[in-house]
Rosetta silent file (secondary structure, phi, psi, omega in degrees, C-alpha in Angstrom):
SEQUENCE: MRPLDETETSVVFEKLFKFIGNNLKNLVENPSHEGPDSTPGRYCFRLNKNKIYYCSESLVNRATNIARPNLVSLGTCIGKYTHGGNFHFTVQALNLLAANAKHKNIVAGDGVVVFNMADVPLGFGVAAKSTQDCRKLDPNGIVVLHQGDIGEYLRMEDEL
SCORE:     score description
SCORE:     0.000 S_00000001
   1 L     0.000  122.081 -179.357    2.299  177.222  152.403 S_00000001
   2 E  -139.568  158.336  174.893    1.328  173.586  152.110 S_00000001
   3 E   -66.488  156.342  178.170    2.823  170.189  152.935 S_00000001
   4 L   -74.384  142.784  174.478    4.663  168.402  150.147 S_00000001
   5 L   -80.096 -179.033 -172.533    2.747  165.739  148.266 S_00000001
   6 H   -63.383  -43.105 -179.523    4.136  162.235  147.834 S_00000001
   7 H   -69.995  -40.065  177.779    6.079  162.836  144.616 S_00000001
   8 H   -63.607  -41.368  178.874    7.544  166.135  145.844 S_00000001
   9 H   -63.181  -43.769 -178.998    8.600  164.488  149.101 S_00000001
  10 H   -65.189  -38.152  179.153   10.292  161.605  147.305 S_00000001
  11 H   -65.651  -45.095 -179.955   12.194  163.977  144.998 S_00000001
  12 H   -65.280  -43.989 -178.494   13.413  166.120  147.925 S_00000001
  13 H   -67.802  -35.977  176.571   14.341  163.094  150.043 S_00000001
  14 H   -63.460  -41.711  179.151   16.234  161.431  147.148 S_00000001
  15 H   -67.416  -42.346  177.393   18.264  164.591  146.644 S_00000001
  16 H   -63.725  -40.148 -179.470   18.920  164.905  150.394 S_00000001
  17 H   -62.747  -32.685  178.785   19.891  161.222  150.586 S_00000001
  18 H   -62.027  -32.319 -177.838   22.498  161.804  147.878 S_00000001
  19 H   -95.894  -38.851 -172.508   24.268  164.283  150.161 S_00000001
  20 H  -115.467   -4.290  174.972   23.578  163.076  153.705 S_00000001
  21 H    58.978 -134.063 -177.727   22.726  159.384  153.300 S_00000001
  22 H   -70.399  -10.377  175.373   21.237  157.689  156.339 S_00000001
  23 H   -70.245   -3.364  174.164   21.629  160.929  158.308 S_00000001
  24 H   -58.086  -33.334  177.197   18.365  161.927  156.641 S_00000001
  25 H   -60.347  -40.384  178.564   16.742  160.295  159.646 S_00000001
  26 H   -64.696  -36.709 -179.262   18.473  162.839  161.926 S_00000001
  27 H   -68.703  -40.920 -177.436   17.186  165.708  159.819 S_00000001
  28 H   -76.708  -39.076 -176.397   13.580  164.493  159.846 S_00000001
  29 L   -92.948   10.028  179.807   13.473  163.418  163.495 S_00000001
  30 L   -62.422  122.082 -179.920   15.338  166.474  164.805 S_00000001
  31 E   -74.448  142.028  178.766   13.367  167.811  167.817 S_00000001
  32 E  -106.800  129.433 -179.929   12.341  171.446  167.745 S_00000001
  33 L  -104.504   21.882  177.772   12.306  173.383  171.007 S_00000001
  34 L   -86.640  155.744  173.669   10.538  176.395  169.530 S_00000001
  35 L    95.419  174.595 -174.166    7.096  177.510  170.572 S_00000001
  36 L   -78.947  -14.732 -177.259    5.088  177.607  173.777 S_00000001
  37 L   -72.432  145.464  177.658    4.774  173.833  174.258 S_00000001
  38 L   -78.847  -26.270  177.719    6.961  172.138  176.851 S_00000001
  39 L   -85.620  138.761 -179.034    7.280  169.011  174.705 S_00000001
  40 L   -69.902  140.805  176.606    9.608  169.338  171.721 S_00000001
  41 E   -90.740 -162.731  179.731    7.998  169.381  168.302 S_00000001
  42 E  -122.655  165.772  172.015    9.401  168.238  164.985 S_00000001
  43 E   -95.531  152.106 -178.847   10.759  169.899  161.888 S_00000001
  44 E  -143.123  170.054  178.652    8.887  169.569  158.623 S_00000001
  45 E  -109.757  135.290  179.120    9.122  170.502  154.950 S_00000001
  46 E  -133.407  151.752 -179.240    6.679  172.950  153.377 S_00000001
  47 E  -111.543  129.885  175.851    6.175  174.256  149.845 S_00000001
  48 E  -145.226  116.382  178.108    5.458  177.916  149.101 S_00000001
  49 L    53.959   49.831  178.169    5.722  179.408  145.605 S_00000001
  50 L    67.032   11.852  176.470    7.925  176.556  144.262 S_00000001
  51 E  -114.390  140.570 -179.469   10.369  176.845  147.183 S_00000001
  52 E   -99.685  128.820 -179.201   10.873  174.161  149.816 S_00000001
  53 E  -115.583  143.099  176.023   11.244  175.336  153.416 S_00000001
  54 E  -110.791  112.568 -174.679   12.560  173.420  156.428 S_00000001
  55 E  -149.960  166.207 -178.949   10.873  174.746  159.579 S_00000001
  56 E   -78.072  153.249 -179.901    9.426  173.693  162.917 S_00000001
  57 H   -64.170  -34.955  179.535    5.808  172.617  163.220 S_00000001
  58 H   -66.239  -35.398  176.636    5.106  175.304  165.825 S_00000001
  59 H   -67.991  -38.373  177.009    6.295  177.976  163.378 S_00000001
  60 H   -63.495  -42.723  179.790    4.059  176.516  160.677 S_00000001
  61 H   -63.308  -38.813  178.829    1.090  176.585  163.049 S_00000001
  62 H   -71.851  -26.581 -179.113    1.727  180.233  163.889 S_00000001
  63 H   -79.408   -9.136  178.875    2.077  181.108  160.193 S_00000001
  64 L   -66.509  -15.934  178.012   -1.440  179.878  159.413 S_00000001
  65 L   -77.383  -10.299 -178.164   -2.685  183.316  160.532 S_00000001
  66 L  -102.645  133.388  179.294   -0.967  184.898  157.517 S_00000001
  67 L   -64.526  144.819 -177.472   -2.603  184.733  154.102 S_00000001
  68 H   -56.082  -42.879  179.445   -0.658  182.699  151.529 S_00000001
  69 H   -65.441  -24.367 -178.497   -0.073  185.598  149.098 S_00000001
  70 H   -88.412  -14.520 -178.353    1.359  187.680  151.957 S_00000001
  71 L   -80.562  117.690 -176.862    3.712  184.981  153.258 S_00000001
  72 L   -91.763  -47.428 -175.779    7.192  185.578  151.840 S_00000001
  73 L  -153.472  156.944  179.693    9.342  183.042  153.701 S_00000001
  74 L  -154.662  117.559 -179.289    9.166  180.643  156.607 S_00000001
  75 L    76.268 -146.084 -178.342   12.084  178.783  158.166 S_00000001
  76 E  -105.458  122.978  176.398   15.073  177.878  156.011 S_00000001
  77 E   -77.429  112.151 -177.219   14.649  177.755  152.242 S_00000001
  78 E   -97.028  -16.532 -179.426   16.549  174.606  151.265 S_00000001
  79 E  -178.117 -179.165  179.897   15.687  174.464  147.587 S_00000001
  80 E  -147.475  155.452  174.089   13.301  175.202  144.790 S_00000001
  81 E   -92.028  134.147  177.398   11.470  173.490  141.971 S_00000001
  82 L   -81.845  173.357  178.157   12.323  174.687  138.477 S_00000001
  83 L   -64.730  -25.962  178.566    9.736  175.219  135.762 S_00000001
  84 L   -81.848   -3.418  178.233   10.730  171.843  134.353 S_00000001
  85 L    92.155    5.155  177.194    9.872  170.123  137.654 S_00000001
  86 L   -84.259  153.576  178.807   13.449  169.474  138.797 S_00000001
  87 E  -107.931  131.547  178.368   14.508  170.173  142.382 S_00000001
  88 E  -127.563  137.149  173.432   17.675  172.167  143.115 S_00000001
  89 E   -71.357  148.639  170.482   19.245  172.994  146.468 S_00000001
  90 L  -103.467  169.561 -176.166   19.878  176.629  147.281 S_00000001
  91 H   -65.787  -21.137  178.735   22.882  177.892  149.199 S_00000001
  92 H   -66.039  -19.734  178.704   20.734  178.205  152.345 S_00000001
  93 H   -79.044   -6.397 -174.962   20.747  174.397  152.569 S_00000001
  94 H   -58.695  -42.411 -179.415   24.524  174.385  153.045 S_00000001
  95 H   -65.735  -38.957  176.449   24.388  174.404  156.861 S_00000001
  96 H   -66.047  -42.713  179.770   21.929  171.485  156.944 S_00000001
  97 H   -66.695  -41.147 -178.340   24.013  169.503  154.468 S_00000001
  98 H   -66.780  -38.989 -178.787   27.267  170.278  156.287 S_00000001
  99 H   -68.358  -24.906 -176.154   25.898  169.274  159.681 S_00000001
 100 L  -120.030   22.688 -177.189   24.745  165.907  158.321 S_00000001
 101 L   -54.089  142.713 -168.617   27.398  165.186  155.673 S_00000001
 102 L   -73.147  -60.068 -174.703   27.578  161.491  154.871 S_00000001
 103 L  -160.733  174.097 -177.696   31.225  160.453  154.689 S_00000001
 104 L  -100.920  -23.773  176.208   34.670  161.497  153.601 S_00000001
 105 L   -93.883  127.872 -172.151   35.423  158.734  151.058 S_00000001
 106 L  -126.684  164.131  169.382   33.407  159.208  147.893 S_00000001
 107 L  -118.889  163.569 -179.320   32.769  157.709  144.493 S_00000001
 108 L   -60.679  133.856  179.413   32.007  159.660  141.341 S_00000001
 109 L    98.566   -8.051  177.486   28.441  161.004  141.370 S_00000001
 110 L   -75.827  153.530  172.508   28.093  161.326  145.156 S_00000001
 111 E   -75.461  137.112 -173.521   26.902  164.530  146.770 S_00000001
 112 E  -131.170  137.251  170.549   29.808  166.397  148.353 S_00000001
 113 E  -107.668  128.456 -176.349   30.067  169.229  150.858 S_00000001
 114 E   -98.055  126.521  179.143   33.314  171.197  150.534 S_00000001
 115 E  -114.197  156.534  171.204   34.956  172.469  153.749 S_00000001
 116 L   -89.658 -174.637 -176.272   37.990  174.670  154.298 S_00000001
 117 L   -67.216  -20.491  178.911   40.848  173.716  156.632 S_00000001
 118 L   -96.627   17.900 -179.750   38.975  175.170  159.625 S_00000001
 119 L    59.481   35.516  172.758   35.889  172.980  158.922 S_00000001
 120 L   -97.838  125.947 -178.997   33.789  175.865  157.653 S_00000001
 121 E   -68.999  130.772 -177.966   31.448  174.731  154.861 S_00000001
 122 E  -104.714  -31.174 -178.178   32.212  176.551  151.600 S_00000001
 123 E   179.750 -175.744  179.482   29.860  174.894  149.132 S_00000001
 124 E  -147.552  159.922 -179.318   28.383  171.711  147.771 S_00000001
 125 E  -175.864 -161.611 -179.382   28.197  169.827  144.507 S_00000001
 126 E  -113.094  134.098 -178.706   28.529  166.446  142.852 S_00000001
 127 E   -67.553  128.836  177.538   31.821  164.539  142.882 S_00000001
 128 L   -88.278  -24.634 -178.012   33.366  164.293  139.439 S_00000001
 129 L  -135.770  160.111  175.253   36.012  161.788  140.543 S_00000001
 130 L   -79.379  171.819 -179.699   36.384  159.208  143.311 S_00000001
 131 H   -60.190  -43.144 -179.370   38.690  159.720  146.284 S_00000001
 132 H   -65.423  -39.812  178.996   41.415  157.548  144.745 S_00000001
 133 H   -68.084  -32.223  179.597   41.244  159.390  141.416 S_00000001
 134 H   -66.985  -33.006 -179.766   41.481  162.769  143.179 S_00000001
 135 H   -67.299  -29.190 -178.944   44.767  161.791  144.776 S_00000001
 136 H   -92.879   -4.226 -172.911   46.315  161.176  141.332 S_00000001
 137 L   -78.003  148.229  175.525   44.800  164.287  139.736 S_00000001
 138 L   -71.662  161.878 -174.991   46.810  167.339  138.694 S_00000001
 139 L   -60.647  -22.746 -179.408   46.192  170.583  140.663 S_00000001
 140 L   -97.384    8.197 -178.513   43.964  172.073  137.946 S_00000001
 141 L   -74.405  156.070  179.819   41.719  169.015  137.612 S_00000001
 142 L   -88.898  123.251 -178.623   37.980  169.135  138.274 S_00000001
 143 L  -106.407  -41.740 -176.502   37.015  167.334  141.470 S_00000001
 144 E  -127.924  133.934  174.483   33.521  168.683  142.251 S_00000001
 145 E   -87.670  118.426 -171.395   30.834  169.909  139.875 S_00000001
 146 E   -61.922  134.548  170.018   29.514  173.120  141.444 S_00000001
 147 E  -124.804  -32.579  178.780   25.911  173.387  142.667 S_00000001
 148 E  -167.659  149.430  177.585   26.136  176.062  145.356 S_00000001
 149 E  -151.599  167.829 -175.065   28.637  178.019  147.441 S_00000001
 150 L   -68.555  -17.581  176.555   28.710  180.783  150.039 S_00000001
 151 L   -68.360  -15.318  178.975   29.666  183.364  147.413 S_00000001
 152 H   -65.696  -24.363  176.871   26.109  183.189  146.071 S_00000001
 153 H   -59.457  -34.139  179.281   24.997  185.409  148.929 S_00000001
 154 H   -88.205  -40.271 -175.471   26.899  188.226  147.218 S_00000001
 155 H   -73.360  -32.704 -172.997   26.419  187.276  143.578 S_00000001
 156 L  -124.971   37.629 -173.615   22.675  186.587  143.739 S_00000001
 157 L   -64.248  -25.741  178.910   21.433  188.695  146.651 S_00000001
 158 L   -72.687  -30.644 -177.475   18.407  189.954  144.694 S_00000001
 159 L   -86.785  -24.898 -177.262   17.125  186.422  144.008 S_00000001
 160 L   -81.306    0.000    0.000   17.715  184.970  147.473 S_00000001
């Protein structure tokens, strides 16, 4: 488990910015009340075996006692790097994206979090059409290009 280098950080932050915009500041500066300290710590991003984890600094400090090959997971896995060097969100990032979703009016190419009528996040993806175009679209038209949804917990349970 190691901190992200400059290029990895920029790639992760660009992808996060696409979905949550200026709320990225809330995600980075979110105080953590975990651990024995009375003062709140911060959350940070760590890389372990090509997966990016979002966890509190106190949890990272406690995990230093575990050897890297023995450490399986730490915090919330928000995404992973592919063999080609691209970064992709995993379905575990859905709660972070939903809590900090940017706006409701979109343009084509924006990151989108899909909610049901009871405001439960169902998935996320990239908008294929703008808000105005979606209103004129037929019921079978493609609105969001799929990247992740809650059904992945069942379909891909061996990989998660």
